[in-house]
C-alpha positions in Angstrom: -5.5 -18.9 71.5 -4.1 -16.9 74.5 -1.3 -15.6 72.3 -3.8 -14.1 69.9 -5.6 -12.1 72.7 -3.4 -9.0 72.4 -3.9 -8.9 68.7 -7.6 -9.3 69.1 -7.8 -6.4 71.6 -5.7 -4.2 69.3 -7.9 -4.9 66.3 -11.1 -4.3 68.3 -9.7 -1.0 69.6 -8.8 -0.1 66.0 -12.4 -0.4 64.9 -13.5 1.6 67.9 -11.0 4.4 67.1 -12.1 4.4 63.4 -15.9 4.7 64.1 -15.9 8.3 65.5 -13.9 9.5 62.4 -16.8 8.4 60.2 -19.1 11.0 61.6 -19.0 14.8 62.0 -17.0 16.7 62.9 -14.3 14.5 61.3 -16.7 13.6 58.4 -14.5 10.9 57.0 -17.5 8.9 55.8 -15.6 6.6 53.5 -13.8 5.1 56.5 -17.2 3.5 57.5 -16.7 1.0 54.7 -13.6 -0.5 56.4 -14.0 0.6 60.0 -15.4 -2.7 61.1 -12.9 -4.8 59.2 -10.4 -4.9 62.2 -13.2 -6.1 64.5 -14.2 -8.9 62.1 -10.5 -10.0 61.8 -10.4 -10.1 65.6 -13.5 -12.3 65.7 -12.0 -14.9 63.4 -11.5 -18.3 65.2 -12.7 -16.6 68.4 -14.9 -18.2 71.1 -18.3 -16.6 71.7 -17.4 -15.5 75.2 -14.3 -13.7 74.0 -16.2 -12.3 71.0 -18.6 -10.6 73.4 -15.9 -9.0 75.4 -13.8 -7.7 72.5 -16.9 -6.5 70.7 -18.0 -4.7 73.9 -14.6 -3.2 74.2 -14.7 -2.0 70.6 -18.2 -0.5 71.1 -17.1 1.3 74.3 -14.1 2.9 72.5 -16.2 3.9 69.5 -19.1 5.3 71.4 -16.9 7.2 73.8 -15.5 9.0 70.8 -18.9 9.6 69.2 -20.7 10.7 72.4 -17.9 12.7 74.1 -20.1 15.8 73.8 -22.1 14.5 76.7 -19.5 15.8 79.1 -19.7 19.3 77.6 -23.5 19.3 77.8 -23.5 18.2 81.5 -20.5 20.0 82.8 -20.6 23.4 81.0 -24.4 23.8 80.8 -25.9 21.3 83.3 -23.5 22.3 86.1 -22.8 18.7 86.8 -19.3 18.1 88.4 -16.8 17.0 85.8 -16.0 13.7 87.5 -19.7 12.8 87.6 -20.1 13.8 83.9 -17.3 11.4 82.9 -18.8 8.7 85.0 -22.2 9.1 83.3 -20.5 9.1 79.9 -18.8 5.8 80.7 -22.2 4.4 81.9 -23.8 5.5 78.6 -21.0 4.1 76.4 -20.9 0.9 78.4 -24.6 0.4 77.6 -24.2 1.3 73.9 -21.1 -0.9 73.6 -23.3 -3.9 74.6 -24.9 -3.8 71.1 -21.5 -4.2 69.4 -20.7 -7.0 71.9 -24.0 -8.8 71.0 -23.3 -8.3 67.3 -19.8 -9.8 67.7 -21.3 -12.9 69.4 -23.7 -13.2 66.5 -20.9 -13.2 64.0 -19.0 -16.0 65.7 -22.3 -18.0 66.2 -23.2 -17.6 62.5 -19.9 -19.0 61.4 -20.6 -22.1 63.5 -24.3 -22.4 62.5 -23.8 -22.2 58.7 -20.1 -22.6 57.8 -19.0 -20.3 54.9 -22.6 -18.8 54.4 -23.7 -17.9 57.9 -21.7 -14.6 57.7 -24.1 -13.4 55.0 -26.6 -12.7 57.8 -24.3 -10.6 60.0 -25.7 -7.3 58.6 -29.2 -8.5 59.6 -28.1 -8.8 63.2 -26.5 -5.3 63.1 -29.7 -3.8 61.8 -31.8 -5.6 64.3 -29.7 -4.3 67.1 -29.9 -0.8 65.7 -33.7 -1.1 65.7 -33.6 -2.3 69.3 -31.3 0.7 70.2 -33.9 3.0 68.6 -36.7 1.7 70.7 -35.4 0.2 74.0 -35.3 2.4 77.1 -36.9 5.4 75.4 -34.4 4.9 72.5 -31.1 6.4 71.6 -30.5 6.1 67.8 -27.7 8.6 67.8 -25.2 8.1 65.0 -26.5 4.9 63.6 -23.9 3.6 61.2 -25.8 4.6 58.1 -25.7 8.3 59.1 -22.0 8.4 58.2 -23.0 8.5 54.5 -25.2 11.7 54.7 -23.0 13.3 52.0 -23.3 10.4 49.6 -26.6 11.3 47.9 -25.8 9.1 44.9 -25.9 6.1 47.2 -28.4 6.7 50.0 -31.6 7.3 48.0 -32.6 3.7 48.7 -33.4 4.9 52.2 -36.8 6.0 50.8 -37.5 2.2 51.1 -35.3 0.9 53.8 -34.7 3.9 56.0 -31.3 4.7 57.4 -31.1 1.0 58.4 -30.7 -0.1 54.8 -27.5 2.0 54.5 -26.2 0.5 57.8 -26.9 -3.0 56.3 -24.9 -2.1 53.2 -22.0 -0.8 55.1 -21.8 -3.8 57.3 -22.1 -6.2 54.3 -19.2 -4.5 52.6 -17.1 -4.6 55.8 -17.8 -8.3 56.2 -16.8 -8.9 52.5 -13.5 -7.0 52.9 -12.7 -8.9 56.1 -13.3 -12.2 54.4 -11.3 -11.2 51.4 -8.4 -10.2 53.7 -8.6 -13.5 55.5 -8.4 -15.4 52.2 -5.5 -13.3 50.9 -3.6 -13.4 54.2 -3.8 -17.1 55.3 -1.4 -16.6 58.2 -4.3 -15.0 60.1 -5.8 -18.5 60.3 -2.6 -20.4 60.8 -2.2 -21.1 57.1 -5.3 -23.2 57.0 -6.6 -23.3 53.4 -9.6 -21.0 52.8 -11.7 -20.7 49.7 -12.2 -17.4 48.0 -15.4 -15.9 49.4 -16.7 -15.1 45.9 -20.4 -15.4 46.8 -20.1 -12.8 49.6 -18.0 -10.5 47.4 -20.5 -10.8 44.5 -23.4 -10.1 46.9 -21.8 -7.0 48.4 -20.9 -5.7 44.9 -24.4 -6.4 43.6 -26.0 -4.5 46.5 -23.7 -1.6 46.0 -24.4 -1.4 42.3 -28.1 -1.7 42.8 -28.1 1.1 45.4 -26.1 3.4 43.2 -28.3 2.6 40.2 -31.5 3.2 42.1 -30.1 6.5 43.6 -29.1 7.7 40.1 -32.6 7.0 38.8 -34.2 8.9 41.7 -31.9 11.9 41.4 -32.5 12.0 37.7 -36.2 12.2 38.3 -35.6 15.0 40.8 -34.1 17.1 38.0 -37.3 16.8 36.0 -39.5 18.1 38.8 -39.0 21.8 38.4 -42.7 22.8 38.3 -43.6 21.4 41.7 -45.1 24.0 44.1 -42.7 25.7 46.5 -42.6 28.1 49.4 -40.0 30.5 50.8 -39.0 29.8 54.4 -36.9 32.0 56.6 -35.0 30.7 59.7 -33.7 32.8 62.5 -30.5 31.8 64.4 -30.3 34.3 67.4 -27.2 32.8 69.1 -28.5 33.4 72.6 -26.0 32.4 75.3 -27.4 29.6 77.5 -26.2 31.4 80.6 -28.6 34.3 80.0 -31.4 32.6 78.0 -33.8 32.4 80.9 -32.5 35.4 82.8 -35.4 37.9 83.0 -32.9 40.8 82.9 -31.9 39.8 79.4 -35.5 39.2 78.2 -35.8 42.5 76.3 -32.4 42.1 74.7 -33.3 38.6 73.5 -36.5 39.7 72.0 -34.8 42.7 70.3 -32.4 40.3 68.7 -35.3 38.2 67.3 -36.9 41.4 66.0 -33.7 42.6 64.3 -33.0 39.2 62.6 -36.6 38.7 61.5 -36.6 42.1 59.9 -33.7 41.0 57.7 -35.8 38.4 56.0 -37.6 39.2 52.8 -41.2 40.2 53.0 -41.9 37.6 50.3 -41.1 34.9 52.9 -44.1 32.6 53.4 -43.0 31.4 56.8 -40.6 32.5 59.5 -39.1 29.9 61.9 -37.5 30.6 65.2 -35.7 27.9 67.3 -37.0 25.7 70.1 -37.9 27.6 73.3 -37.2 30.9 71.5 -39.2 33.0 73.9 -37.7 33.4 77.3 -41.2 33.4 78.8 -44.4 31.5 78.6 -46.1 32.9 75.6 -49.7 32.3 76.6 -49.2 34.3 79.8 -47.3 37.4 78.7 -49.8 39.8 77.0 -47.2 42.5 76.4 -44.9 40.2 74.5 -47.8 38.6 72.7 -48.5 42.0 71.1 -44.8 42.4 70.1 -44.9 39.0 68.3 -48.1 39.9 66.6 -46.6 43.2 65.4 -43.5 41.4 64.0 -45.7 38.8 62.2 -47.6 41.6 60.6 -44.4 43.4 59.6 -42.9 40.2 58.2 -46.2 39.5 56.3 -45.8 35.9 57.2 -46.7 33.5 60.0 -44.0 32.9 62.7 -43.3 29.5 64.1 -41.6 29.7 67.4 -40.9 27.5 70.4 -42.2 28.4 73.8 -43.2 26.4 76.9 -46.9 25.9 77.6 -48.2 25.8 81.1 -50.9 23.3 82.0 -52.4 21.8 85.2 -53.2 18.3 86.4 -56.7 17.7 87.8 -55.3 18.3 91.3 -54.0 21.8 90.0 -50.4 20.8 90.1 -48.6 22.6 87.2 -46.7 21.0 84.4 -45.0 22.2 81.2 -45.2 21.3 77.5 -42.3 22.0 75.1 -44.4 23.6 72.4 -44.1 25.1 69.0 -46.7 27.8 68.2 -47.7 29.0 64.7 -48.7 32.6 65.0 -50.6 34.0 62.0 -50.1 37.5 60.4 -53.3 38.7 62.0 -52.3 37.5 65.5 -54.3 34.3 65.5 -52.6 31.2 66.8 -53.0 28.9 63.8 -51.9 25.8 65.7 -49.6 24.4 68.3 -47.5 21.3 68.4 -46.4 19.8 71.7 -43.2 17.8 71.8 -44.0 14.1 72.2 -40.6 12.4 72.5 -38.9 14.0 75.5 -35.3 13.8 76.3 -34.8 11.5 79.3 -32.8 13.1 82.2 -33.0 16.4 80.2 -36.8 17.1 80.2 -38.0 14.4 82.5 -36.7 11.7 84.9 -37.7 8.2 83.9 -39.3 6.3 86.8 -38.9 9.5 88.9 -41.7 8.4 91.3 -39.9 5.2 92.2 -36.5 4.0 91.2 -34.9 7.2 90.1 -36.5 9.7 92.4 -33.0 10.8 93.7 -32.0 12.2 90.4 -32.6 15.7 89.1 -32.5 16.7 85.5 -28.9 16.8 84.1 -29.5 20.2 82.4 -30.8 23.3 84.0 -34.2 24.4 82.8 -37.5 25.7 84.1 -39.3 22.6 85.1 -40.3 19.0 84.2 -42.2 18.4 81.0 -45.0 16.2 79.9 -45.3 14.6 76.5 -47.6 15.9 73.8 -50.1 13.7 72.0 -47.9 12.8 69.0 -47.1 13.8 65.4 -49.7 16.4 64.3 -49.4 18.7 61.4 -49.9 22.5 61.3 -51.1 24.5 58.3 -51.2 28.0 56.8 -51.9 29.7 53.5 -48.7 30.8 51.7 -49.0 34.2 50.3 -46.8 33.3 47.3 -49.6 30.8 46.2 -52.2 33.5 46.2 -52.1 34.8 42.6 -54.6 36.9 40.7 -55.5 33.9 38.5 -56.4 31.8 41.5 -59.9 32.0 43.1 -58.4 31.3 46.5 -55.3 30.0 48.2 -54.7 26.5 49.3 -53.2 25.7 52.7 -50.0 23.9 53.0 -49.4 21.3 55.8 -46.1 20.7 57.6 -44.8 18.8 60.5 -42.6 20.1 63.3 -40.0 17.9 65.0 -38.6 19.5 68.2 -34.9 18.8 68.8 -34.4 15.2 69.9 -37.4 14.0 67.9 -35.8 14.4 64.6 -33.4 11.5 65.2 -36.2 9.0 65.3 -37.0 7.8 61.8 -40.4 6.2 62.4 -41.6 9.2 64.4 -40.8 11.7 61.7 -42.3 9.6 58.9 -45.6 9.8 60.8 -45.8 13.5 59.9 -45.5 12.5 56.3 -48.3 10.0 56.7 -50.4 12.7 58.3 -50.2 14.8 55.2 -47.1 17.0 55.8 -45.8 18.6 52.5 -42.6 19.8 54.1 -40.9 19.4 57.5 -39.5 21.8 60.1 -37.2 21.0 63.0 -36.5 23.5 65.8 -33.8 22.9 68.3 -31.5 24.5 70.9 -28.2 22.9 70.3 -26.5 25.5 72.5 -26.3 22.8 75.2 -23.7 21.0 73.1 -21.2 23.9 72.9 -18.5 23.7 70.2 -18.6 19.9 70.3 -19.3 17.5 67.4 -23.0 17.1 68.5 -24.6 19.9 66.5 -23.0 18.6 63.2 -24.0 15.0 64.1 -27.6 16.2 64.8 -27.8 18.1 61.6 -26.5 15.1 59.6 -29.4 13.0 60.8 -31.9 15.5 59.3 -30.5 14.6 55.8 -31.8 11.1 56.2 -35.3 12.2 57.3 -35.5 14.2 54.1 -34.4 11.3 51.9 -36.7 8.7 53.7 -39.8 10.8 53.1 -38.7 12.9 50.1 -39.7 16.0 52.0 -37.7 19.2 52.3 -36.6 20.3 55.8 -36.1 23.8 57.3 -34.0 23.8 60.5 -33.8 26.7 63.1 -31.3 26.2 65.9 -30.5 28.7 68.6 -26.7 28.6 68.1 -26.6 26.6 64.9 -26.5 24.6 62.8 -29.6 26.2 61.0 -30.3 25.6 57.4 -32.3 23.8 54.7 -32.3 20.3 53.1 -34.1 19.5 49.9 -36.3 16.3 49.5 -33.3 14.2 48.3 -30.9 15.2 51.1 -29.0 18.0 49.4 -28.0 20.6 51.9 -29.1 23.9 50.5 -27.6 25.9 53.3 -26.0 25.3 56.7 -25.0 28.2 59.0 -21.9 28.3 61.1 -22.1 27.8 64.8 -22.4 30.6 67.3 -23.3 33.4 64.9 -26.4 35.6 64.6 -27.9 35.0 61.2 -31.2 35.1 59.4 -31.4 32.9 56.2 -34.1 32.0 53.7 -34.5 29.5 50.9 -37.2 28.4 48.5 -38.0 24.7 49.2 -40.4 22.4 47.3 -43.6 21.1 48.8 -44.6 17.6 48.1 -47.8 15.5 48.4 -46.6 12.0 47.2 -45.4 9.6 49.8 -42.4 7.2 49.7 -42.5 3.5 50.5 -40.9 4.3 53.8 -43.5 7.0 54.6 -46.2 4.4 54.1 -44.7 1.3 55.7 -42.0 2.5 58.0 -39.3 0.2 59.2 -40.4 -2.9 57.2 -36.8 -3.6 56.1 -35.5 -3.4 59.7 -38.3 -5.6 61.0 -37.6 -8.1 58.2 -34.0 -8.3 59.5 -35.4 -9.0 63.0 -37.5 -11.8 61.6 -34.6 -13.3 59.8 -32.5 -13.2 63.0 -35.3 -14.8 65.0 -35.6 -17.6 62.5 -31.9 -18.3 62.6 -32.0 -18.3 66.4 -34.8 -20.9 66.3 -32.8 -23.0 63.8 -29.8 -22.9 66.0 -31.8 -23.7 69.1 -33.3 -26.8 67.5 -30.1 -27.9 66.0 -28.3 -28.0 69.3 -31.0 -30.3 70.6 -30.5 -32.9 67.8 -27.5 -34.7 69.4 -29.2 -35.1 72.7 -32.3 -36.6 70.9 -30.1 -38.9 68.9 -28.4 -40.1 72.0 -31.6 -41.4 73.6 -32.9 -43.1 70.5 -32.9 -46.9 70.9 -30.8 -48.9 68.5 
């Protein structure tokens, strides 16, 4: 077995090197269907202990490539020393790599538990681990495997039942099938031991792919029939404000003039204007002069303006704290609603366990203070002027949800907006922290799945890009370049029906967890059988 160790390490690293290529900016999504094959070959006839280490290595290599933008965010914009930034990146990827290590142990264990057929359940363990990654330690579901297929609309519509986890399941199943087929066709990998053709696994993988494509084609065909659904015109503003001057009071007027100029470029038939996260370089509620400016611009645009701005509040002991908020300002100057960001960025907007274990840390990005979490997914509403026709006795309000920055990567969180009656969705963000790295494109790709899961259109406004629009089936209507000033608009459909995923959430992922738990119990009791037999009297 020792002679096979270099080969196993090389194969594990090969999978790690392939994984980043599956996601933006490389965008080679088709590689995802074979990216894990080398890892599975390395796990063949491998001990569980070694499986963990080579899986962990593969995960570290893969996540280092995927998350390399962390160094840019911390060094360039957070003013963290470069050596510290790389150390933090390694800590992060070491943690994320653990999930691949645990998956690798599960693969080897399943082969022993149920010879020939145990490997069928490997995708369940991958999905279960992705669900844990989404929720443990505040959660970091960045670049789950399924996101690599955000361009494959004729395959991913099944996410309206399974969420992105269903696509991850399918990718892993196909990888496992290819790996088993390779081992059958190349017997020297197993020392020329005879191996049966894994026709059951191949048939299952092929059937799942066909069913996913068939379901997606049916859904997309139904989409083409829905031309008469109500729609609204939304404009998004991408001001491209440099992070170095964003909160500099000397540049405040110049920043606001840029918003004024870009907003004026939108059509007056626009129903809603959307600015990015933390668009105003001041606290909106406390700046009367700038409030009047915004009211005048909303009147001129003849549309409500949704914009990000901090909100200042006080604890009972009068200590101040901030909320990362999105305000909806009506054409008449009335604040129609406010949404406060609920899922904050750890180490970016707050320090976990700051009062105890991590009190020595400061935030890793520069900002204007620590934030508190808002109450959760609440919808905002307004009356689109395009719906107010002479034939109608009045105009109906339209409800929408706002996900601020990091929140949009959490599938279950976003689907709660749909459950609360949202008819379309908006996300506002400031991806300027990421610089010219792959992170803005990775972040935008995840929005596609939020649309597919809930069949709701998305409008996205980002300070430096990528801004744009996604239709309810994941079709990217427009995506702006990075680091340009631009105002864009699009007509997007509104929708009141709900998908299975909107109603029931991560049922598929939880089913995978239950299956894994059941198999663990079976394995636990099976290992006890020999000991029980040994003490049984003759």
